[in-house]
Short mmCIF file of the C-alpha atoms (twelve columns), coordinates in Angstrom:
data_MODEL
# 
_entry.id   MODEL 
# 
loop_
_atom_site.group_PDB 
_atom_site.id 
_atom_site.type_symbol 
_atom_site.label_atom_id 
_atom_site.label_alt_id 
_atom_site.label_comp_id 
_atom_site.label_asym_id 
_atom_site.label_seq_id 
_atom_site.Cartn_x 
_atom_site.Cartn_y 
_atom_site.Cartn_z 
_atom_site.pdbx_PDB_model_num 
ATOM 1  C CA . MET A 1  70.897 189.979 180.461 1 
ATOM 2  C CA . THR A 2  71.634 186.854 183.114 1 
ATOM 3  C CA . HIS A 3  69.144 184.691 185.173 1 
ATOM 4  C CA . TYR A 4  68.808 186.637 187.645 1 
ATOM 5  C CA . GLU A 5  68.044 190.215 185.634 1 
ATOM 6  C CA . PHE A 6  65.309 188.383 183.587 1 
ATOM 7  C CA . LEU A 7  63.872 186.380 187.012 1 
ATOM 8  C CA . LEU A 8  64.555 190.160 188.803 1 
ATOM 9  C CA . ALA A 9  62.504 192.098 185.668 1 
ATOM 10 C CA . LYS A 10 59.869 189.211 186.346 1 
ATOM 11 C CA . ARG A 11 59.754 189.901 189.794 1 
ATOM 12 C CA . LEU A 12 59.283 193.220 189.841 1 
ATOM 13 C CA . SER A 13 56.124 193.104 186.715 1 
ATOM 14 C CA . GLY A 14 54.247 190.502 189.388 1 
ATOM 15 C CA . GLU A 15 54.806 187.912 186.445 1 
ATOM 16 C CA . LEU A 16 57.278 185.585 188.725 1 
ATOM 17 C CA . ARG A 17 54.354 184.321 190.992 1 
ATOM 18 C CA . GLN A 18 52.452 183.136 187.825 1 
ATOM 19 C CA . TRP A 19 55.251 181.039 186.614 1 
ATOM 20 C CA . TYR A 20 55.808 179.075 190.366 1 
ATOM 21 C CA . GLN A 21 51.496 177.638 189.650 1 
ATOM 22 C CA . TYR A 22 53.460 176.866 186.024 1 
ATOM 23 C CA . GLY A 23 56.341 174.759 187.317 1 
ATOM 24 C CA . LEU A 24 59.240 177.207 188.294 1 
ATOM 25 C CA . ALA A 25 61.518 175.674 190.900 1 
ATOM 26 C CA . PRO A 26 60.345 176.477 194.375 1 
ATOM 27 C CA . GLN A 27 64.077 177.221 195.453 1 
ATOM 28 C CA . THR A 28 64.272 179.699 192.428 1 
ATOM 29 C CA . GLU A 29 63.358 182.587 195.394 1 
ATOM 30 C CA . GLN A 30 65.938 181.067 197.455 1 
ATOM 31 C CA . TRP A 31 69.029 181.365 194.634 1 
ATOM 32 C CA . MET A 32 67.922 184.758 193.963 1 
ATOM 33 C CA . THR A 33 68.699 185.911 197.606 1 
ATOM 34 C CA . TYR A 34 72.092 184.240 197.335 1 
ATOM 35 C CA . TYR A 35 72.910 186.585 194.937 1 
ATOM 36 C CA . GLU A 36 71.860 189.497 195.871 1 
ATOM 37 C CA . TYR A 37 73.446 188.625 198.903 1 
ATOM 38 C CA . SER A 38 76.703 187.802 197.305 1 
ATOM 39 C CA . LEU A 39 76.520 190.864 194.467 1 
ATOM 40 C CA . SER A 40 76.168 193.095 197.893 1 
ATOM 41 C CA . HIS A 41 78.976 191.559 199.641 1 
ATOM 42 C CA . PRO A 42 81.235 190.915 196.681 1 
ATOM 43 C CA . ASP A 43 84.514 190.188 198.921 1 
ATOM 44 C CA . GLU A 44 82.690 186.819 201.034 1 
ATOM 45 C CA . SER A 45 83.636 183.847 199.432 1 
ATOM 46 C CA . GLN A 46 80.758 180.754 198.979 1 
ATOM 47 C CA . LEU A 47 82.061 179.235 201.861 1 
ATOM 48 C CA . GLU A 48 81.101 182.383 204.047 1 
ATOM 49 C CA . ILE A 49 77.752 182.879 202.277 1 
ATOM 50 C CA . ALA A 50 76.500 179.451 202.692 1 
ATOM 51 C CA . ASN A 51 77.842 179.432 206.250 1 
ATOM 52 C CA . HIS A 52 75.556 182.848 206.572 1 
ATOM 53 C CA . PHE A 53 72.164 181.102 205.564 1 
ATOM 54 C CA . GLY A 54 72.776 177.886 206.890 1 
ATOM 55 C CA . ARG A 55 73.153 176.026 203.351 1 
ATOM 56 C CA . GLY A 56 76.010 173.531 201.823 1 
ATOM 57 C CA . HIS A 57 78.784 175.045 199.743 1 
ATOM 58 C CA . SER A 58 77.203 173.204 196.989 1 
ATOM 59 C CA . THR A 59 74.034 175.275 197.032 1 
ATOM 60 C CA . ILE A 60 75.527 178.484 196.409 1 
ATOM 61 C CA . GLN A 61 78.060 177.126 194.431 1 
ATOM 62 C CA . ARG A 62 75.017 176.047 192.302 1 
ATOM 63 C CA . ALA A 63 72.537 178.935 192.521 1 
ATOM 64 C CA . LEU A 64 75.121 181.754 191.822 1 
ATOM 65 C CA . GLU A 65 76.620 179.403 188.547 1 
ATOM 66 C CA . PHE A 66 72.855 179.645 187.701 1 
ATOM 67 C CA . MET A 67 72.270 183.488 188.312 1 
ATOM 68 C CA . SER A 68 75.218 184.547 186.471 1 
ATOM 69 C CA . THR A 69 74.792 182.776 183.128 1 
ATOM 70 C CA . PRO A 70 72.938 184.086 180.465 1 
ATOM 71 C CA . HIS A 71 69.847 184.159 179.886 1 
ATOM 72 C CA . ARG A 72 68.648 182.795 176.129 1 
# 
């Protein structure tokens, strides 16, 4: 299970909203959005995704890498 799959399950159950009160990074929702976009547009490069969202390439790279790594 990846970080994205884990966080998506928590979002669907309603738990994710509570986690923000306990210190979950505020950019988590944005990172999930970037990852969802990358999944629905597999032919776009990270640079194209960065341009789409008006973000830096390194931000997109960090987000996609984090969301795709296994959750322990």
